[in-house]
C-alpha positions as CSV (number, residue, x, y, z in Angstrom):
1,M,65.6,154.0,166.0
2,K,67.2,150.5,166.4
3,N,63.5,149.1,166.0
4,K,63.4,150.6,162.2
5,D,67.2,149.5,161.3
6,S,66.3,146.1,162.6
7,S,63.1,145.8,161.0
8,G,64.5,147.1,157.4
9,S,67.2,144.6,157.7
10,W,64.8,141.5,158.2
11,K,62.9,142.4,155.0
12,I,66.0,143.0,152.8
13,G,67.7,139.5,153.9
14,P,64.6,137.3,152.5
15,I,64.7,139.2,149.2
16,I,68.2,138.4,148.6
17,F,67.9,135.2,149.2
18,L,65.0,135.1,146.6
19,A,67.1,137.0,144.2
20,I,69.8,134.4,144.4
21,I,67.7,131.7,144.3
22,A,65.8,133.0,141.3
23,F,69.4,133.9,139.7
24,G,70.3,130.3,140.1
25,F,67.4,128.9,138.5
26,L,67.3,131.3,135.6
27,S,71.0,130.2,135.3
28,F,70.2,126.5,135.1
29,S,67.3,127.0,132.7
30,L,69.5,129.1,130.3
31,Y,72.2,126.2,130.6
32,K,69.7,123.5,129.7
33,E,68.3,125.4,126.8
34,F,72.2,126.5,125.6
35,S,73.2,122.7,125.7
36,K,69.9,121.7,123.7
37,K,70.5,124.1,121.3
38,K,74.2,122.8,120.7
39,V,72.9,119.5,120.4
40,V,70.4,120.2,117.8
41,E,72.9,122.2,115.8
42,S,75.1,119.3,115.5
43,E,72.5,117.3,114.6
44,I,71.5,120.0,111.8
45,E,75.0,119.5,110.6
46,A,75.1,115.9,110.6
47,L,72.0,115.8,108.5
48,K,73.4,118.6,106.1
49,E,76.5,116.2,105.8
50,Q,74.4,113.3,105.2
51,A,72.1,115.1,102.6
52,E,75.1,116.2,100.7
53,K,76.4,112.6,100.5
54,I,72.9,111.5,99.1
55,K,73.3,113.8,96.6
56,Q,76.7,113.0,95.5
57,E,75.4,109.2,95.3
58,N,72.3,110.5,93.2
59,M,74.4,112.1,90.8
60,S,76.5,109.1,90.0
61,L,73.8,106.9,90.1
62,E,72.4,109.4,87.2
63,E,75.3,109.3,85.4
64,R,75.2,105.6,85.5
65,I,71.6,105.3,84.2
66,A,72.6,107.6,81.5
67,Y,75.4,105.4,80.5
68,L,73.5,102.2,80.8
69,S,70.8,103.4,78.7
70,S,73.2,104.9,76.2
71,Q,73.5,103.1,72.5
72,D,77.3,102.5,73.2
73,Y,76.6,100.3,76.3
74,Q,73.9,98.4,74.3
75,K,76.0,97.7,71.7
76,I,78.6,96.1,73.8
77,Q,76.5,94.2,75.5
78,A,74.7,92.9,72.3
79,K,78.2,91.8,71.3
80,D,79.2,90.3,74.7
81,K,76.1,88.6,75.5
82,L,73.9,88.0,72.4
83,D,76.7,87.6,70.1
84,L,75.3,90.1,67.7
85,Q,77.0,92.2,65.2
86,D,76.6,95.8,63.6
87,P,75.2,95.5,60.0
88,N,78.5,97.2,58.7
89,E,80.9,94.6,60.6
90,N,82.5,91.6,59.5
91,V,83.1,89.1,61.8
92,V,86.4,86.9,61.6
93,V,86.0,83.4,63.6
94,I,89.6,81.9,64.2
95,T,90.0,78.4,65.3
96,Q,92.7,75.8,65.9
97,D,92.8,72.7,64.3
98,L,93.6,70.0,66.8
99,D,95.0,67.8,64.4
100,I,97.9,70.2,63.5
101,P,100.2,70.4,66.4
102,T,101.6,74.0,67.3
103,Q,105.2,74.7,67.4
104,K,104.9,74.9,71.5
105,T,103.3,71.7,71.8
106,Q,106.0,70.2,69.4
107,E,108.9,71.6,71.5
108,L,107.6,70.2,74.6
109,E,106.9,66.9,73.0
110,T,110.4,66.6,71.8
111,K,111.5,67.8,75.4
112,N,109.8,65.1,77.0
113,D,110.9,62.3,74.4
114,N,114.6,63.6,74.9
115,Q,114.9,63.9,78.8
116,N,111.8,62.1,80.0
117,T,112.1,64.2,83.6
118,Y,108.9,66.0,82.9
119,P,105.8,64.1,84.4
120,T,102.9,62.9,82.4
121,E,99.6,64.4,83.0
122,K,98.3,61.4,85.0
123,T,100.6,62.0,87.8
124,S,99.8,64.1,90.8
125,N,100.5,67.8,91.2
126,L,102.7,67.1,94.3
127,L,104.8,64.8,92.3
128,K,105.2,67.2,89.5
129,W,106.2,69.7,91.9
130,W,108.8,67.3,93.6
131,N,110.1,66.5,90.1
132,Y,110.3,70.3,89.0
133,F,112.6,71.2,92.0
134,F,114.4,68.1,92.8
135,N,114.8,66.2,89.3
136,K,116.4,68.7,86.9
């Protein structure tokens, strides 16, 4: 009877050992698949965020294109860059005569004549600052 018991345990040991090896191999394979799945899911999320960002940029570009092609923008650009006017507009140009001194220039001239502490236009900036701070 001992022969039957010993021969039965001899067959069960390698089967258990092979089962443990198979279980380990399956566990390792499942771990690799889950890690790949996690990487793919994170890439999908990143691509979804990128797609949403691109959609928002497209919407803002479409709004800008709509504004740039509008009549209001074209009128503003025609006035600014081409000096054009609407048919119903009256343009008034104000120029200043260089022969007639303004009140401020007259005041500055009288100060220069009275005090003579302000530098003339031919002096350097360094000397102007020096006079401004130290010759009051």
